[in-house]
PADRENVEX-732143 format. One record per residue: x, y, z of N, C-alpha, C, O in turn. Coordinates in nm, 3 decimals, always signed. Layout:
X	Y	Z	X	Y	Z	X	Y	Z	X	Y	Z $
...
END
This chain:
+0.085	-0.111	-0.028	-0.030	+0.001	-0.011	+0.119	+0.143	-0.011	+0.229	+0.137	+0.043 $
+0.062	+0.242	-0.084	+0.186	+0.332	-0.091	+0.114	+0.411	+0.032	+0.003	+0.371	+0.067 $
+0.160	+0.495	+0.085	+0.188	+0.554	+0.208	+0.168	+0.705	+0.170	+0.200	+0.793	+0.250 $
+0.113	+0.733	+0.044	+0.080	+0.887	-0.017	-0.109	+0.888	+0.024	-0.182	+0.894	-0.075 $
-0.158	+0.884	+0.123	-0.240	+0.932	+0.136	-0.319	+1.001	-0.030	-0.406	+0.930	-0.080 $
-0.296	+1.080	-0.074	-0.370	+1.149	-0.169	-0.330	+1.041	-0.274	-0.415	+1.052	-0.363 $
-0.234	+0.933	-0.311	-0.238	+0.831	-0.418	-0.331	+0.713	-0.400	-0.330	+0.630	-0.491 $
-0.403	+0.695	-0.307	-0.498	+0.581	-0.204	-0.638	+0.584	-0.334	-0.697	+0.680	-0.383 $
-0.648	+0.480	-0.350	-0.796	+0.435	-0.427	-0.939	+0.514	-0.339	-0.917	+0.516	-0.218 $
-1.042	+0.562	-0.369	-1.148	+0.531	-0.321	-1.193	+0.433	-0.194	-1.245	+0.457	-0.085 $
-1.152	+0.320	-0.253	-1.181	+0.224	-0.128	-1.076	+0.216	-0.021	-1.091	+0.187	+0.098 $
-0.965	+0.246	-0.086	-0.890	+0.193	+0.040	-0.879	+0.353	+0.130	-0.836	+0.349	+0.246 $
-0.906	+0.441	+0.091	-0.929	+0.568	+0.138	-1.062	+0.575	+0.247	-1.057	+0.629	+0.357 $
-1.191	+0.503	+0.184	-1.275	+0.465	+0.319	-1.237	+0.374	+0.380	-1.239	+0.407	+0.498 $
-1.208	+0.294	+0.371	-1.179	+0.171	+0.416	-1.090	+0.222	+0.572	-1.131	+0.204	+0.687 $
-0.953	+0.292	+0.525	-0.884	+0.366	+0.676	-0.974	+0.440	+0.692	-1.014	+0.407	+0.804 $
-1.043	+0.526	+0.656	-1.176	+0.611	+0.728	-1.279	+0.505	+0.839	-1.344	+0.516	+0.942 $
-1.248	+0.421	+0.759	-1.340	+0.298	+0.894	-1.284	+0.274	+0.978	-1.342	+0.295	+1.084 $
-1.123	+0.209	+0.988	-1.041	+0.168	+1.063	-0.995	+0.299	+1.175	-0.983	+0.276	+1.295 $
-0.977	+0.414	+1.125	-0.967	+0.546	+1.225	-1.099	+0.527	+1.341	-1.080	+0.516	+1.462 $
-1.236	+0.527	+1.276	-1.336	+0.512	+1.369	-1.361	+0.431	+1.439	-1.387	+0.440	+1.559 $
-1.356	+0.315	+1.356	-1.335	+0.186	+1.449	-1.232	+0.205	+1.610	-1.270	+0.181	+1.725 $
-1.054	+0.270	+1.548	-0.977	+0.264	+1.694	-1.020	+0.312	+1.734	-0.998	+0.283	+1.851 $
-1.147	+0.458	+1.727	-1.200	+0.543	+1.830	-1.272	+0.508	+1.906	-1.259	+0.564	+2.014 $
-1.356	+0.428	+1.898	-1.431	+0.346	+1.940	-1.406	+0.258	+2.043	-1.456	+0.257	+2.156 $
-1.312	+0.171	+1.986	-1.226	+0.095	+2.059	-1.135	+0.157	+2.157	-1.088	+0.079	+2.240 $
-1.095	+0.302	+2.167	-0.991	+0.341	+2.260	-1.135	+0.405	+2.345	-1.115	+0.380	+2.464 $
-1.259	+0.471	+2.330	-1.367	+0.485	+2.422	-1.440	+0.374	+2.492	-1.490	+0.376	+2.605 $
-1.437	+0.278	+2.404	-1.470	+0.144	+2.471	-1.369	+0.118	+2.630	-1.413	+0.077	+2.738 $
-1.251	+0.152	+2.603	-1.133	+0.080	+2.652	-1.134	+0.193	+2.727	-1.134	+0.145	+2.840 $
-1.135	+0.363	+2.745	-1.129	+0.432	+2.845	-1.226	+0.396	+2.944	-1.191	+0.367	+3.058 $
-1.331	+0.395	+2.912	-1.469	+0.326	+2.962	-1.454	+0.240	+3.019	-1.380	+0.291	+3.104 $
-1.462	+0.136	+3.049	-1.446	-0.023	+3.080	-1.314	-0.033	+3.145	-1.310	-0.045	+3.268 $
-1.213	-0.030	+3.079	-1.056	-0.071	+3.124	-0.990	+0.072	+3.255	-0.939	+0.045	+3.364 $
-1.009	+0.209	+3.203	-0.946	+0.259	+3.276	-1.060	+0.399	+3.335	-1.021	+0.516	+3.340 $
-1.179	+0.362	+3.369	-1.290	+0.415	+3.445	-1.345	+0.522	+3.408	-1.431	+0.566	+3.484 $
-1.316	+0.599	+3.283	-1.370	+0.739	+3.257	-1.522	+0.736	+3.235	-1.554	+0.726	+3.117 $
-1.610	+0.743	+3.313	-1.740	+0.784	+3.265	-1.807	+0.885	+3.165	-1.826	+1.004	+3.188 $
-1.840	+0.817	+3.052	-1.827	+0.916	+2.964	-1.982	+1.056	+3.006	-2.065	+1.032	+3.094 $
-1.986	+1.207	+2.909	-2.096	+1.199	+2.957	-2.164	+1.242	+2.846	-2.117	+1.219	+2.735 $
-2.292	+1.313	+2.861	-2.382	+1.255	+2.742	-2.356	+1.368	+2.585	-2.424	+1.384	+2.484 $
-2.241	+1.420	+2.624	-2.200	+1.473	+2.444	-2.094	+1.325	+2.421	-2.089	+1.232	+2.340 $
-2.018	+1.367	+2.547	-1.938	+1.233	+2.464	-2.021	+1.075	+2.415	-1.954	+0.997	+2.346 $
-2.133	+1.044	+2.446	-2.233	+0.908	+2.414	-2.316	+0.970	+2.273	-2.358	+0.880	+2.201 $
-2.339	+1.087	+2.234	-2.350	+1.109	+2.138	-2.198	+1.126	+2.030	-2.164	+1.024	+1.970 $
-2.149	+1.198	+2.019	-2.023	+1.188	+1.964	-1.971	+1.030	+1.881	-1.947	+1.013	+1.761 $
-1.965	+0.944	+1.981	-2.019	+0.801	+1.978	-2.065	+0.742	+1.872	-2.033	+0.658	+1.788 $
-2.203	+0.855	+1.917	-2.271	+0.746	+1.784	-2.269	+0.835	+1.629	-2.334	+0.804	+1.529 $
-2.185	+0.940	+1.642	-2.158	+0.995	+1.454	-1.982	+0.919	+1.397	-1.912	+0.909	+1.296 $
-1.983	+0.887	+1.523	-1.824	+0.783	+1.483	-1.845	+0.718	+1.416	-1.778	+0.691	+1.316 $
-2.000	+0.650	+1.468	-2.004	+0.482	+1.463	-2.060	+0.533	+1.276	-2.045	+0.482	+1.164 $
-2.122	+0.651	+1.328	-2.177	+0.670	+1.151	-2.104	+0.685	+1.046	-2.091	+0.614	+0.947 $
-2.044	+0.817	+1.086	-1.895	+0.768	+1.002	-1.860	+0.618	+0.956	-1.895	+0.561	+0.853 $
-1.801	+0.584	+1.035	-1.705	+0.467	+1.031	-1.827	+0.382	+0.950	-1.797	+0.364	+0.832 $
-1.933	+0.337	+0.982	-2.009	+0.207	+0.916	-2.041	+0.305	+0.759	-2.006	+0.255	+0.652 $
-2.103	+0.433	+0.762	-2.039	+0.493	+0.587	-1.965	+0.450	+0.505	-1.979	+0.387	+0.401 $
-1.830	+0.515	+0.596	-1.704	+0.491	+0.509	-1.690	+0.283	+0.486	-1.600	+0.221	+0.429 $
-1.797	+0.237	+0.547	-1.738	+0.139	+0.535	-1.824	+0.003	+0.422	-1.785	-0.110	+0.393 $
-1.925	+0.065	+0.390	-1.993	+0.087	+0.324	-1.961	+0.101	+0.204	-1.964	+0.008	+0.123 $
-1.932	+0.202	+0.179	-1.833	+0.250	+0.045	-1.732	+0.201	-0.005	-1.712	+0.207	-0.126 $
-1.635	+0.134	+0.097	-1.569	+0.066	+0.081	-1.612	-0.073	+0.042	-1.548	-0.115	-0.054 $
-1.684	-0.138	+0.080	-1.682	-0.288	+0.039	-1.831	-0.255	-0.079	-1.859	-0.356	-0.144 $
-1.892	-0.171	-0.100	-1.935	-0.123	-0.230	-1.918	-0.110	-0.327	-1.982	-0.146	-0.426 $
-1.751	-0.010	-0.308	-1.718	+0.001	-0.428	-1.799	+0.098	-0.557	-1.754	+0.095	-0.672 $
-1.901	+0.167	-0.529	-1.955	+0.239	-0.627	-1.878	+0.313	-0.771	-1.767	+0.353	-0.806 $
-1.999	+0.301	-0.817	-1.922	+0.361	-0.981	-1.900	+0.574	-0.900	-1.930	+0.632	-0.795 $
-1.827	+0.614	-1.044	-1.846	+0.763	-1.006	-1.920	+0.820	-0.918	-1.884	+0.860	-0.807 $
-2.086	+0.827	-0.990	-2.189	+0.890	-0.864	-2.223	+0.911	-0.719	-2.260	+0.999	-0.642 $
-2.166	+0.679	-0.724	-2.181	+0.702	-0.616	-2.094	+0.710	-0.506	-2.121	+0.684	-0.389 $
-1.961	+0.759	-0.565	-1.889	+0.818	-0.450	-1.930	+0.933	-0.429	-1.951	+0.946	-0.309 $
-1.947	+1.002	-0.471	-2.032	+1.160	-0.478	-2.103	+1.113	-0.352	-2.046	+1.154	-0.250 $
-2.244	+1.016	-0.321	-2.300	+0.975	-0.233	-2.264	+0.941	-0.126	-2.305	+1.001	-0.026 $
-2.195	+0.857	-0.119	-2.101	+0.808	+0.001	-2.056	+0.954	+0.059	-2.118	+1.018	+0.143 $
-1.921	+0.995	-0.011	-1.858	+1.109	+0.039	-1.975	+1.243	+0.161	-1.967	+1.303	+0.268 $
-2.083	+1.222	+0.027	-2.215	+1.358	+0.094	-2.230	+1.308	+0.237	-2.206	+1.374	+0.338 $
-2.279	+1.167	+0.231	-2.321	+1.055	+0.365	-2.250	+1.113	+0.446	-2.284	+1.209	+0.517 $
-2.099	+1.034	+0.440	-1.982	+1.063	+0.521	-1.959	+1.212	+0.572	-1.956	+1.229	+0.693 $
-1.946	+1.302	+0.500	-1.889	+1.445	+0.530	-2.030	+1.481	+0.634	-2.024	+1.486	+0.756 $
-2.144	+1.502	+0.558	-2.304	+1.492	+0.691	-2.273	+1.455	+0.813	-2.273	+1.530	+0.911 $
-2.235	+1.294	+0.810	-2.236	+1.285	+0.959	-2.146	+1.365	+1.054	-2.175	+1.422	+1.159 $
-1.966	+1.348	+0.951	-1.874	+1.377	+1.046	-1.874	+1.579	+1.094	-1.815	+1.626	+1.191 $
-1.969	+1.671	+0.979	-1.980	+1.791	+1.024	-2.075	+1.790	+1.142	-2.073	+1.881	+1.226 $
-2.177	+1.666	+1.150	-2.240	+1.692	+1.294	-2.198	+1.675	+1.361	-2.214	+1.742	+1.463 $
-2.081	+1.533	+1.348	-1.982	+1.533	+1.478	-1.879	+1.676	+1.502	-1.867	+1.725	+1.614 $
-1.822	+1.720	+1.402	-1.783	+1.833	+1.407	-1.847	+1.936	+1.513	-1.767	+1.967	+1.601 $
-1.970	+1.994	+1.523	-2.061	+2.026	+1.551	-2.083	+2.025	+1.766	-2.098	+2.107	+1.857 $
-2.070	+1.874	+1.748	-2.110	+1.883	+1.903	-2.019	+1.892	+1.969	-2.005	+1.956	+2.073 $
-1.901	+1.788	+1.877	-1.736	+1.803	+1.902	-1.692	+1.982	+1.932	-1.628	+2.012	+2.033 $
-1.720	+2.048	+1.870	-1.729	+2.163	+1.878	-1.744	+2.257	+2.053	-1.668	+2.325	+2.122 $
-1.897	+2.206	+2.064	-1.981	+2.282	+2.155	-1.892	+2.144	+2.302	-1.971	+2.154	+2.395 $
-1.839	+2.096	+2.323	-1.794	+2.038	+2.381	-1.637	+2.034	+2.432	-1.589	+1.996	+2.539 $
-1.575	+2.091	+2.308	-1.504	+2.143	+2.351	-1.495	+2.322	+2.436	-1.418	+2.366	+2.521 $
-1.613	+2.386	+2.360	-1.638	+2.502	+2.396	-1.639	+2.479	+2.566	-1.545	+2.500	+2.641 $
-1.748	+2.439	+2.594	-1.803	+2.431	+2.743	-1.668	+2.372	+2.832	-1.669	+2.391	+2.954 $
-1.564	+2.307	+2.776	-1.458	+2.290	+2.833	-1.366	+2.399	+2.848	-1.281	+2.399	+2.938 $
-1.379	+2.493	+2.765	-1.317	+2.627	+2.794	-1.437	+2.715	+2.928	-1.418	+2.810	+3.005 $
-1.487	+2.678	+2.917	-1.580	+2.751	+3.049	-1.508	+2.754	+3.172	-1.395	+2.704	+3.172 $
-1.566	+2.818	+3.310	-1.518	+2.801	+3.427	-1.670	+2.695	+3.446	-1.768	+2.684	+3.372 $
-1.636	+2.627	+3.583	-1.760	+2.566	+3.651	-1.873	+2.707	+3.670	-1.993	+2.692	+3.645 $
-1.823	+2.826	+3.711	-1.973	+2.893	+3.758	-2.019	+2.949	+3.587	-2.109	+3.033	+3.583 $
-1.975	+2.915	+3.487	-2.035	+2.990	+3.345	-2.150	+2.803	+3.330	-2.259	+2.798	+3.274 $
-2.095	+2.706	+3.382	-2.175	+2.587	+3.345	-2.290	+2.601	+3.398	-2.287	+2.627	+3.518 $
-2.453	+2.586	+3.320	-2.534	+2.590	+3.402	-2.669	+2.469	+3.467	-2.772	+2.426	+3.416 $
-2.618	+2.452	+3.569	-2.678	+2.354	+3.637	-2.596	+2.206	+3.625	-2.475	+2.217	+3.608 $
-2.647	+2.078	+3.632	-2.578	+1.973	+3.708	-2.707	+1.884	+3.577	-2.826	+1.862	+3.596 $
-2.635	+1.855	+3.473	-2.714	+1.741	+3.361	-2.758	+1.577	+3.434	-2.678	+1.518	+3.507 $
-2.883	+1.526	+3.403	-2.929	+1.386	+3.444	-2.834	+1.345	+3.340	-2.810	+1.412	+3.240 $
-2.758	+1.183	+3.378	-2.700	+1.113	+3.287	-2.799	+1.055	+3.198	-2.916	+1.025	+3.222 $
-2.699	+1.039	+3.042	-2.808	+1.021	+2.944	-2.904	+0.885	+2.954	-3.009	+0.893	+2.891 $
-2.889	+0.809	+2.999	-3.015	+0.705	+3.036	-3.113	+0.786	+3.101	-3.203	+0.852	+3.048 $
-3.086	+0.774	+3.219	-3.190	+0.934	+3.306	-3.249	+0.941	+3.179	-3.315	+0.853	+3.124 $
-3.222	+1.042	+3.142	-3.292	+1.134	+3.010	-3.319	+1.099	+2.900	-3.375	+1.173	+2.819 $
-3.282	+0.963	+2.872	-3.395	+0.890	+2.764	-3.475	+0.804	+2.802	-3.551	+0.763	+2.714 $
-3.489	+0.744	+2.942	-3.599	+0.708	+2.998	-3.666	+0.762	+3.012	-3.766	+0.736	+2.945 $
-3.677	+0.891	+3.113	-3.775	+0.949	+3.168	-3.786	+1.114	+3.034	-3.900	+1.128	+2.991 $
-3.723	+1.177	+3.001	-3.814	+1.249	+2.946	-3.840	+1.204	+2.768	-3.850	+1.086	+2.736 $
-3.851	+1.350	+2.633	-3.920	+1.320	+2.498	-3.794	+1.331	+2.471	-3.692	+1.311	+2.536 $
-3.822	+1.372	+2.346	-3.703	+1.331	+2.259	-3.625	+1.497	+2.207	-3.525	+1.519	+2.138 $
-3.746	+1.612	+2.291	-3.690	+1.727	+2.224	-3.640	+1.766	+2.368	-3.528	+1.816	+2.362 $
-3.690	+1.759	+2.494	-3.605	+1.768	+2.595	-3.466	+1.690	+2.608	-3.364	+1.759	+2.609 $
-3.455	+1.563	+2.616	-3.338	+1.467	+2.565	-3.195	+1.607	+2.470	-3.082	+1.647	+2.498 $
-3.277	+1.625	+2.379	-3.152	+1.720	+2.288	-3.136	+1.835	+2.392	-3.021	+1.857	+2.432 $
-3.238	+1.913	+2.441	-3.232	+2.012	+2.508	-3.109	+2.032	+2.590	-3.018	+2.114	+2.578 $
-3.130	+1.925	+2.685	-3.064	+1.806	+2.850	-2.937	+1.809	+2.776	-2.843	+1.850	+2.844 $
-2.902	+1.768	+2.628	-2.763	+1.734	+2.604	-2.697	+1.877	+2.567	-2.578	+1.898	+2.589 $
-2.769	+1.960	+2.519	-2.773	+2.074	+2.447	-2.702	+2.172	+2.531	-2.591	+2.222	+2.514 $
-2.799	+2.191	+2.636	-2.801	+2.321	+2.710	-2.732	+2.305	+2.852	-2.639	+2.375	+2.893 $
-2.801	+2.188	+2.927	-2.750	+2.178	+3.061	-2.611	+2.085	+3.048	-2.620	+1.963	+3.058 $
-2.522	+2.132	+3.031	-2.407	+2.031	+2.991	-2.247	+2.022	+3.110	-2.130	+2.006	+3.077 $
-2.316	+2.042	+3.265	-2.229	+2.073	+3.359	-2.123	+1.970	+3.388	-2.025	+2.011	+3.450 $
-2.126	+1.833	+3.350	-2.019	+1.706	+3.378	-1.928	+1.701	+3.249	-1.818	+1.647	+3.233 $
-2.022	+1.787	+3.146	-1.923	+1.784	+3.027	-1.836	+1.910	+2.991	-1.805	+1.947	+2.878 $
-1.799	+1.972	+3.125	-1.733	+2.060	+3.116	-1.594	+2.048	+3.198	-1.502	+2.128	+3.216 $
-1.622	+1.892	+3.249	-1.497	+1.853	+3.296	-1.458	+1.768	+3.235	-1.515	+1.673	+3.181 $
-1.240	+1.834	+3.251	-1.161	+1.743	+3.150	-1.079	+1.690	+3.280	-1.020	+1.743	+3.375 $
-1.112	+1.537	+3.226	-1.001	+1.426	+3.344	-0.990	+1.332	+3.260	-1.062	+1.233	+3.268 $
-0.880	+1.349	+3.145	-0.816	+1.289	+3.047	-0.738	+1.363	+2.977	-0.801	+1.464	+2.945 $
-0.619	+1.365	+2.932	-0.519	+1.446	+2.823	-0.473	+1.405	+2.758	-0.496	+1.285	+2.775 $
-0.367	+1.426	+2.622	-0.294	+1.376	+2.555	-0.247	+1.463	+2.499	-0.321	+1.556	+2.467 $
-0.105	+1.466	+2.464	-0.080	+1.568	+2.451	-0.058	+1.742	+2.476	+0.009	+1.832	+2.427 $
-0.173	+1.723	+2.597	-0.210	+1.854	+2.615	-0.368	+1.905	+2.588	-0.428	+2.008	+2.619 $
-0.408	+1.785	+2.518	-0.548	+1.789	+2.437	-0.649	+1.699	+2.554	-0.608	+1.610	+2.629 $
-0.791	+1.753	+2.543	-0.893	+1.705	+2.633	-0.956	+1.538	+2.465	-0.912	+1.508	+2.354 $
-1.034	+1.505	+2.526	-1.059	+1.365	+2.491	-1.131	+1.478	+2.346	-1.090	+1.489	+2.230 $
-1.236	+1.538	+2.410	-1.293	+1.637	+2.240	-1.256	+1.715	+2.170	-1.316	+1.772	+2.079 $
-1.134	+1.727	+2.213	-1.022	+1.794	+2.148	-0.996	+1.693	+2.000	-1.038	+1.702	+1.885 $
-0.920	+1.616	+2.058	-0.879	+1.486	+1.959	-1.063	+1.429	+1.855	-1.046	+1.415	+1.734 $
-1.160	+1.412	+1.890	-1.266	+1.366	+1.864	-1.299	+1.467	+1.708	-1.329	+1.429	+1.595 $
-1.273	+1.627	+1.773	-1.298	+1.695	+1.702	-1.115	+1.673	+1.621	-1.086	+1.575	+1.689 $
-1.047	+1.684	+1.573	-0.970	+1.708	+1.518	-0.973	+1.571	+1.411	-0.930	+1.574	+1.295 $
-1.035	+1.447	+1.481	-1.047	+1.329	+1.385	-1.196	+1.419	+1.261	-1.217	+1.443	+1.142 $
-1.262	+1.439	+1.405	-1.412	+1.429	+1.286	-1.350	+1.519	+1.131	-1.376	+1.488	+1.015 $
-1.265	+1.633	+1.181	-1.249	+1.739	+1.041	-1.172	+1.660	+0.976	-1.205	+1.668	+0.858 $
-1.036	+1.542	+0.997	-0.992	+1.523	+0.884	-1.038	+1.406	+0.832	-0.973	+1.343	+0.748 $
-1.205	+1.351	+0.897	-1.266	+1.278	+0.882	-1.379	+1.385	+0.718	-1.401	+1.333	+0.609 $
-1.414	+1.493	+0.748	-1.478	+1.568	+0.673	-1.407	+1.580	+0.551	-1.468	+1.573	+0.444 $
-1.294	+1.594	+0.556	-1.206	+1.674	+0.471	-1.205	+1.543	+0.399	-1.224	+1.550	+0.278 $
-1.189	+1.448	+0.441	-1.116	+1.300	+0.358	-1.242	+1.267	+0.273	-1.236	+1.202	+0.169 $
-1.348	+1.314	+0.324	-1.488	+1.240	+0.296	-1.491	+1.297	+0.166	-1.475	+1.243	+0.057 $
-1.516	+1.423	+0.196	-1.502	+1.539	+0.061	-1.435	+1.476	-0.056	-1.474	+1.401	-0.144 $
-1.347	+1.519	-0.034	-1.177	+1.510	-0.105	-1.223	+1.363	-0.209	-1.262	+1.368	-0.326 $
-1.202	+1.239	-0.124	-1.204	+1.137	-0.168	-1.375	+1.123	-0.274	-1.374	+1.091	-0.393 $
-1.479	+1.148	-0.210	-1.619	+1.143	-0.264	-1.620	+1.247	-0.377	-1.724	+1.233	-0.441 $
-1.565	+1.320	-0.412	-1.570	+1.427	-0.472	-1.475	+1.436	-0.618	-1.494	+1.501	-0.721 $
-1.356	+1.337	-0.577	-1.275	+1.400	-0.698	-1.256	+1.263	-0.797	-1.265	+1.158	-0.734 $
-1.243	+1.256	-0.872	-1.257	+1.151	-0.976	-1.231	+1.053	-0.933	-1.125	+1.065	-0.872 $
-1.289	+0.903	-0.927	-1.254	+0.720	-0.922	-1.173	+0.740	-0.997	-1.160	+0.804	-1.101 $
-1.064	+0.622	-0.883	-0.952	+0.557	-0.838	-0.929	+0.410	-0.796	-0.818	+0.373	-0.758 $
END
């Protein structure tokens, strides 16, 4: 395999995107179950979109469509990654706030899903996020949401590039 990502075939690039997402999810579960870090609501929502990007990329790699099909897979993958960018960006923003600036304590996602309607769950996730402002893990000075934001941006750019270039 050529180490220059710009020379990869579309199938290879989408398969690598799937592997990146699988590695992100693998580490998320390792951090939760082996290292004991309890994910907040925004972490859980980010996991959903990492999985959506990964599954769409895997489908693209397995399917290997014609030119217009790569555009469809690229657009769908970019859409999932774009939503992920927003969610991870919001999480990074919340972590930049002081504890006094965060609005109250949010219930767990499990509690919210069980007792709230869909609109109230979304409101709880995106408005009442005190536990999402806590930084309890860093690598090279960046928190987990910073890293997830970086990967969502990379996956978004990759989906646009490989989805809309001439198929190889």
